[in-house]
BADREN-972925 format. One record per residue (C-alpha): residue in one letter; chain; x, y, z. Coordinates in steps of 0.001 Angstrom, whole numbers, plus 500000, padded with zeros to 6 digits. Example, Ala and Ser with C-alpha at 12.3 -4.5 7.8 and 13.67 -1.06 7.14 Angstrom:
<"A","A",<512300,495500,507800>>;
<"S","A",<513670,498940,507140>>;
This chain:
<"M","A",<984916,759156,076932>>;
<"R","A",<986006,761633,079623>>;
<"H","A",<984046,764491,078011>>;
<"V","A",<980955,762295,077779>>;
<"L","A",<981226,761374,081460>>;
<"I","A",<981636,765000,082517>>;
<"A","A",<978543,765982,080513>>;
<"V","A",<976506,763142,081985>>;
<"A","A",<977715,763926,085497>>;
<"T","A",<976748,767579,085102>>;
<"L","A",<973302,766643,083827>>;
<"A","A",<972818,764117,086599>>;
<"S","A",<973923,766403,089398>>;
<"T","A",<972116,769601,088381>>;
<"P","A",<968603,768534,089514>>;
<"A","A",<970013,767222,092764>>;
<"L","A",<971744,770521,093484>>;
<"A","A",<968579,772488,092770>>;
<"A","A",<966271,770226,094771>>;
<"P","A",<965789,770477,098535>>;
<"D","A",<967220,767733,100725>>;
<"W","A",<963875,765949,101059>>;
<"L","A",<963302,765751,097291>>;
<"Q","A",<965210,763201,095196>>;
<"P","A",<964930,763344,091385>>;
<"V","A",<964704,760104,089411>>;
<"L","A",<966150,759813,085908>>;
<"V","A",<966720,756610,083951>>;
<"G","A",<967681,756744,080290>>;
<"E","A",<968716,753853,078047>>;
<"I","A",<969748,754059,074401>>;
<"D","A",<970099,750827,072415>>;
<"W","A",<971546,749560,069208>>;
<"R","A",<969573,746442,068249>>;
<"Q","A",<969722,743790,065572>>;
<"H","A",<966794,741335,065436>>;
<"V","A",<966444,738060,063613>>;
<"S","A",<963406,739482,061801>>;
<"E","A",<961635,742820,061529>>;
<"V","A",<958564,741035,062869>>;
<"E","A",<960192,740950,066318>>;
<"G","A",<961341,744570,066413>>;
<"F","A",<963059,747465,064681>>;
<"D","A",<966801,747416,064057>>;
<"G","A",<969224,750257,064639>>;
<"V","A",<969474,752905,067345>>;
<"T","A",<966459,753480,069556>>;
<"L","A",<965437,754892,072920>>;
<"A","A",<964841,751810,075041>>;
<"R","A",<963271,753748,077904>>;
<"L","A",<963229,757121,079587>>;
<"R","A",<961972,757359,083157>>;
<"V","A",<961513,760716,084837>>;
<"G","A",<960106,761409,088273>>;
<"A","A",<960901,762148,091883>>;
<"R","A",<960845,760701,095376>>;
<"A","A",<959919,762914,098310>>;
<"Y","A",<960794,762379,101977>>;
<"P","A",<958835,765085,103855>>;
<"V","A",<959505,763295,107160>>;
<"P","A",<961969,760455,107879>>;
<"W","A",<959275,757764,108028>>;
<"L","A",<957284,758791,104928>>;
<"M","A",<958180,758481,101253>>;
<"A","A",<956184,759393,098146>>;
<"S","A",<957232,758329,094642>>;
<"G","A",<956008,759346,091210>>;
<"V","A",<957726,758103,088031>>;
<"A","A",<956579,757999,084398>>;
<"E","A",<958210,756081,081549>>;
<"W","A",<958490,756749,077848>>;
<"A","A",<959257,753355,076323>>;
<"Q","A",<956565,753012,073670>>;
<"E","A",<954627,755553,071625>>;
<"K","A",<953133,757230,074692>>;
<"P","A",<954122,757664,078354>>;
<"A","A",<953002,755218,081015>>;
<"L","A",<952831,755500,084778>>;
<"V","A",<955502,753366,086469>>;
<"D","A",<955342,754340,090141>>;
<"A","A",<952794,756416,092033>>;
<"F","A",<952700,755399,095678>>;
<"V","A",<953147,756495,099267>>;
<"A","A",<955057,754353,101804>>;
<"A","A",<955154,754759,105580>>;
<"T","A",<957770,753007,107736>>;
<"L","A",<956386,752030,111140>>;
<"G","A",<959159,751140,113548>>;
<"E","A",<962229,749295,112262>>;
<"S","A",<960638,746300,110581>>;
<"L","A",<957243,747246,109104>>;
<"R","A",<956394,749322,106048>>;
<"L","A",<952956,750027,104589>>;
<"S","A",<952503,751361,101067>>;
<"M","A",<949575,752334,098884>>;
<"G","A",<949425,753092,095183>>;
<"M","A",<950849,751904,091862>>;
<"S","A",<954080,749922,092329>>;
<"K","A",<955825,746594,091724>>;
<"T","A",<954142,743413,092900>>;
<"P","A",<956281,741218,095213>>;
<"L","A",<956986,738085,093163>>;
<"F","A",<960415,737180,091656>>;
<"I","A",<963801,738349,092953>>;
<"S","A",<964931,739384,089479>>;
<"A","A",<961833,741535,088912>>;
<"R","A",<960959,742997,092316>>;
<"D","A",<964330,743304,094059>>;
<"E","A",<966476,744630,091200>>;
<"N","A",<966046,747794,089179>>;
<"L","A",<965558,746917,085531>>;
<"E","A",<968438,749105,084350>>;
<"T","A",<970911,747557,086826>>;
<"R","A",<970574,743891,085825>>;
<"A","A",<973649,741893,084808>>;
<"I","A",<971756,740816,081676>>;
<"P","A",<969667,743654,080199>>;
<"E","A",<965883,743260,080451>>;
<"L","A",<963919,740667,082402>>;
<"S","A",<964262,736941,081873>>;
<"L","A",<961693,735115,079734>>;
<"L","A",<960369,733603,082961>>;
<"A","A",<959759,736967,084641>>;
<"Q","A",<958455,738551,081434>>;
<"T","A",<955869,735784,081195>>;
<"F","A",<954791,735065,084793>>;
<"W","A",<955458,738248,086807>>;
<"P","A",<952228,740214,087516>>;
<"R","A",<954278,743405,087059>>;
<"R","A",<952925,746619,088585>>;
<"D","A",<949483,747064,090061>>;
<"L","A",<947372,749486,092085>>;
<"G","A",<947065,748220,095639>>;
<"I","A",<947955,748214,099328>>;
<"E","A",<951070,746372,100519>>;
<"A","A",<952660,745437,103839>>;
<"W","A",<956380,744579,104137>>;
<"W","A",<957796,742949,107269>>;
<"A","A",<961464,742203,108037>>;
<"P","A",<962142,741670,111770>>;
<"K","A",<965733,742346,112809>>;
<"A","A",<965787,739337,115127>>;
<"L","A",<964829,736845,112394>>;
<"P","A",<966313,736109,108941>>;
<"V","A",<962877,736577,107368>>;
<"E","A",<961392,739042,104897>>;
<"A","A",<957725,738973,103861>>;
<"W","A",<955295,740872,101640>>;
<"V","A",<951492,740802,101439>>;
<"R","A",<949658,742844,098824>>;
<"V","A",<946015,743339,097865>>;
<"G","A",<945546,744997,094491>>;
<"N","A",<943383,745399,091422>>;
<"G","A",<945016,742612,089459>>;
<"S","A",<944472,744516,086209>>;
<"R","A",<947965,746102,085925>>;
<"S","A",<946233,749441,085436>>;
<"P","A",<946132,752513,087704>>;
<"L","A",<942615,753257,086450>>;
<"G","A",<940764,750388,088146>>;
<"N","A",<939850,746725,088004>>;
<"D","A",<937954,744897,085260>>;
<"N","A",<935820,743065,087839>>;
<"S","A",<934788,743462,091467>>;
<"L","A",<937350,741052,092948>>;
<"P","A",<940879,742066,094057>>;
<"A","A",<944137,740186,093502>>;
<"L","A",<946307,738810,096306>>;
<"D","A",<950116,738611,096242>>;
<"A","A",<952248,737129,099020>>;
<"R","A",<955947,736265,099285>>;
<"V","A",<958163,734981,102097>>;
<"D","A",<961986,734808,101979>>;
<"G","A",<964710,733558,104258>>;
<"R","A",<967969,735505,104039>>;
<"W","A",<971446,735143,105475>>;
<"G","A",<974857,736826,105175>>;
<"R","A",<975105,739466,102472>>;
<"A","A",<971395,739008,101712>>;
<"R","A",<970590,740563,105126>>;
<"G","A",<972359,743784,104211>>;
<"N","A",<975863,742910,105460>>;
<"V","A",<977759,744330,102491>>;
<"D","A",<981131,743079,103770>>;
<"A","A",<980041,739443,104089>>;
<"F","A",<981813,737043,101721>>;
<"W","A",<978657,735067,101062>>;
<"G","A",<974913,735558,101068>>;
<"F","A",<971870,733392,100505>>;
<"R","A",<968229,734253,099883>>;
<"A","A",<965481,731734,099167>>;
<"G","A",<961719,731855,099221>>;
<"A","A",<958448,731542,097360>>;
<"G","A",<955511,733674,096324>>;
<"V","A",<951934,733315,095127>>;
<"H","A",<949589,735452,093051>>;
<"V","A",<945841,734749,093036>>;
<"E","A",<943214,736668,091099>>;
<"N","A",<939940,736299,089241>>;
<"A","A",<940347,737183,085576>>;
<"Y","A",<937423,738082,083349>>;
<"D","A",<937921,737396,079635>>;
<"R","A",<941548,738458,079892>>;
<"A","A",<944498,737280,077808>>;
<"G","A",<946085,734130,079195>>;
<"I","A",<949760,733774,080067>>;
<"G","A",<951674,734042,076804>>;
<"G","A",<955317,733869,075797>>;
<"I","A",<957100,737241,075832>>;
<"G","A",<960639,737784,074533>>;
<"P","A",<963346,740182,075773>>;
<"Q","A",<961996,743039,073619>>;
<"N","A",<958314,742347,074450>>;
<"F","A",<957635,740352,071283>>;
<"V","A",<954773,737935,072016>>;
<"F","A",<955800,734645,070405>>;
<"Y","A",<952945,732556,071864>>;
<"R","A",<949395,733874,072096>>;
<"P","A",<947020,731809,074235>>;
<"P","A",<943221,732156,074199>>;
<"P","A",<941405,734367,076734>>;
<"V","A",<940909,733060,080259>>;
<"S","A",<938003,733710,082588>>;
<"G","A",<937881,732655,086220>>;
<"P","A",<940461,731944,088937>>;
<"R","A",<944110,732373,087968>>;
<"S","A",<946977,731286,090237>>;
<"V","A",<950719,731797,089837>>;
<"V","A",<953302,730329,092212>>;
<"E","A",<957033,730968,092056>>;
<"A","A",<960099,729821,093980>>;
<"H","A",<963554,731369,093960>>;
<"A","A",<967027,730947,095421>>;
<"R","A",<970027,733249,095110>>;
<"L","A",<973555,732436,096270>>;
<"D","A",<976390,734973,096469>>;
<"V","A",<979950,733724,096934>>;
<"G","A",<982522,736474,096586>>;
<"P","A",<982044,738107,093167>>;
<"V","A",<979860,735277,091793>>;
<"R","A",<976068,735232,091969>>;
<"V","A",<973807,732299,091053>>;
<"L","A",<970058,732880,090740>>;
<"A","A",<967510,730121,090134>>;
<"E","A",<963803,730852,089652>>;
<"G","A",<960828,728714,088717>>;
<"A","A",<957119,729356,088237>>;
<"A","A",<953853,727601,087456>>;
<"A","A",<950401,728942,086601>>;
<"W","A",<946878,727543,086471>>;
<"E","A",<944187,729435,084554>>;
<"R","A",<940484,728650,084382>>;
<"R","A",<938582,729144,081150>>;
<"S","A",<934924,729562,080246>>;
<"R","A",<932800,731058,077507>>;
<"D","A",<929437,732737,077129>>;
<"T","A",<927232,730607,074857>>;
<"D","A",<923966,732595,074867>>;
<"G","A",<924920,736255,075308>>;
<"N","A",<923074,736470,078618>>;
<"P","A",<925383,737516,081495>>;
<"N","A",<922888,736164,084048>>;
<"T","A",<923169,732547,082891>>;
<"P","A",<926122,730265,083776>>;
<"R","A",<929038,730179,081369>>;
<"E","A",<930223,726943,079798>>;
<"G","A",<933388,725633,081430>>;
<"L","A",<936444,724838,079295>>;
<"P","A",<939568,722769,080090>>;
<"R","A",<942007,724436,082479>>;
<"M","A",<945253,725785,081037>>;
<"E","A",<948624,725245,082758>>;
<"S","A",<952060,726804,082201>>;
<"Q","A",<955492,726310,083781>>;
<"G","A",<958958,727786,083483>>;
<"A","A",<962452,727796,084982>>;
<"S","A",<965502,730042,084742>>;
<"L","A",<969136,729764,085875>>;
<"E","A",<971383,732828,085782>>;
<"V","A",<975055,733215,086736>>;
<"S","A",<976858,736553,086985>>;
<"W","A",<980460,737377,087891>>;
<"V","A",<981807,740799,088862>>;
<"V","A",<985256,740478,087304>>;
<"V","A",<986334,743967,088383>>;
<"G","A",<984742,745929,091210>>;
<"R","A",<982856,745429,094444>>;
<"P","A",<980498,742403,094429>>;
<"R","A",<976762,742979,094316>>;
<"G","A",<974909,743435,097581>>;
<"D","A",<971260,742863,098422>>;
<"G","A",<970197,746255,097083>>;
<"A","A",<968962,747287,093674>>;
<"R","A",<972076,749144,092464>>;
<"W","A",<974800,747905,090117>>;
<"P","A",<978420,747089,091167>>;
<"V","A",<980923,749923,091638>>;
<"A","A",<984683,750348,091978>>;
<"P","A",<985734,749797,095626>>;
<"N","A",<988073,752810,095882>>;
<"D","A",<986056,755238,093743>>;
<"P","A",<982356,754313,094051>>;
<"T","A",<981035,757265,092054>>;
<"G","A",<983862,757272,089497>>;
<"M","A",<984165,761052,089705>>;
<"D","A",<987621,761025,091319>>;
<"A","A",<989043,759509,088136>>;
<"V","A",<987041,761852,085882>>;
<"N","A",<988208,764929,087792>>;
<"A","A",<991797,763675,087480>>;
<"G","A",<991436,763476,083702>>;
<"Q","A",<991217,759672,083614>>;
<"V","A",<988622,757179,082456>>;
<"P","A",<987173,755415,085521>>;
<"T","A",<987897,751720,085958>>;
<"G","A",<984402,751171,087281>>;
<"A","A",<983130,747610,087540>>;
<"V","A",<982947,744898,084886>>;
<"E","A",<980334,742169,085105>>;
<"L","A",<979680,739072,082996>>;
<"G","A",<976329,737280,082896>>;
<"A","A",<974891,734085,081402>>;
<"R","A",<971398,732625,081547>>;
<"V","A",<969510,729544,080357>>;
<"E","A",<965753,729079,080670>>;
<"R","A",<962800,727019,079559>>;
<"L","A",<959054,727748,079247>>;
<"W","A",<956136,725332,078815>>;
<"L","A",<952974,727260,077925>>;
<"G","A",<949312,726442,077307>>;
<"R","A",<949473,722857,078580>>;
<"G","A",<946684,720614,079850>>;
<"A","A",<943877,721742,077532>>;
<"S","A",<943106,719483,074575>>;
<"D","A",<941537,722313,072560>>;
<"I","A",<944652,724516,072706>>;
<"Q","A",<947927,724152,070831>>;
<"P","A",<950672,724314,073484>>;
<"G","A",<953729,726491,073090>>;
<"G","A",<956988,727289,074780>>;
<"T","A",<960620,728087,074181>>;
<"T","A",<964177,727210,075157>>;
<"G","A",<966384,730263,075491>>;
<"G","A",<969736,731588,076584>>;
<"A","A",<971574,734891,076943>>;
<"L","A",<975120,736218,077388>>;
<"A","A",<976062,739734,078466>>;
<"V","A",<978945,741948,079520>>;
<"R","A",<978338,745181,081449>>;
<"W","A",<980844,747932,082171>>;
<"W","A",<979488,749994,085041>>;
<"V","A",<981711,753013,084354>>;
<"T","A",<980479,755152,087251>>;
<"S","A",<977668,754992,089798>>;
<"F","A",<975336,756617,087257>>;
<"F","A",<976612,755577,083796>>;
<"G","A",<977078,752153,082241>>;
<"L","A",<977724,750447,078920>>;
<"G","A",<976873,746918,077921>>;
<"A","A",<976336,744346,075202>>;
<"A","A",<974173,741236,075165>>;
<"G","A",<973086,738428,072896>>;
<"Y","A",<969900,736366,073157>>;
<"A","A",<968869,733155,071398>>;
<"Q","A",<965629,731162,071468>>;
<"R","A",<964086,728085,069912>>;
<"Y","A",<960291,728289,069869>>;
<"D","A",<958213,725132,070298>>;
<"T","A",<955720,726526,067784>>;
<"A","A",<956296,729268,065234>>;
<"P","A",<954813,732698,066049>>;
<"L","A",<951629,733681,064232>>;
<"E","A",<953352,736642,062568>>;
<"D","A",<956080,734432,061033>>;
<"P","A",<954771,730848,060714>>;
<"G","A",<957834,729567,058859>>;
<"R","A",<960407,730365,061563>>;
<"R","A",<961089,728871,065010>>;
<"N","A",<964567,730255,065742>>;
<"S","A",<965097,733712,067203>>;
<"W","A",<968078,735836,068185>>;
<"L","A",<968773,739400,069247>>;
<"A","A",<972019,741386,069515>>;
<"L","A",<971954,744460,071720>>;
<"A","A",<974343,747220,072817>>;
<"R","A",<973183,749654,075487>>;
<"A","A",<974205,752889,077188>>;
<"T","A",<972512,753565,080534>>;
<"V","A",<972167,756619,082755>>;
<"S","A",<970566,756097,086167>>;
<"V","A",<970105,758779,088849>>;
<"P","A",<970162,758375,091789>>;
């Protein structure tokens, strides 16, 4: 283990040593061992879960530019490509391809640093993910408030929109204690809500997506206004964190009956979906999580390199996580078969150093309706072991 850590530390620190002070390299690598309930849901064995490579530049103190690409499928995809300017102490404006504001678990935490690997079923299904747009963030020092407003394409693509109308995202949070950045506070609380509004044009409706991106429920296309609302609350008490999130969506549907784009489309029944998630995590060993996006660390050796240099294996931080959730999908339309799932997950993460972690997780689901690819099965499970490198 010590030799592995030294090799990883050398690899992680070399770009930083070669780069100027204003340039910060970004490297995220995750290697998995996976065992699925069926080959329909994914490949078993060892695989590269994701590889993110990029950089953040700070040419002046108030300006930041980020560019990151990810190799997680058969070809690379753009993850971040934006410029952000901080105006004063409480206002930041950004423009480009980046995360949309909704959901604490999706927006506020880095994917590789979560107590339970990968996003929840709720966030996988309802989060608008990344988009090309303009965003304003406001967090006045005198008030326990944090707010985001974003206008974007709504298409999840850096190449443009599929219609002439933009999407709107907005989120407002109240935050107290550790959630306001006071890392030494014993407790912290953050609660708020967000909304996403767009006009979809013959786009796939909100479907059920599992932890490894397997689509277990495929709704029909939607066309017209689409609205997603979400609410969230997160409580930190010492080393324990409780996160509750819920979401609902309304999607209009229509169809072209004559092939003429200039004539009105025939309206179809509206489709509705809901979901809820409850997650509990406990940092058994190490410093409790703060409001930032990084994982827990050892209090006396945050980087872990003191132990490595002394010829010892770092204690690091150990975190346990558990989650239960429920999705109701494709409701309210008599011509559509509804779907959904009840799921749960357990995980243990050993954050060995500030840049290297190991973990294991198990997921289980019970589908309301069997997936199209495997019509005779409604149960699903996944076992996963993961090694993670994250710099910075």
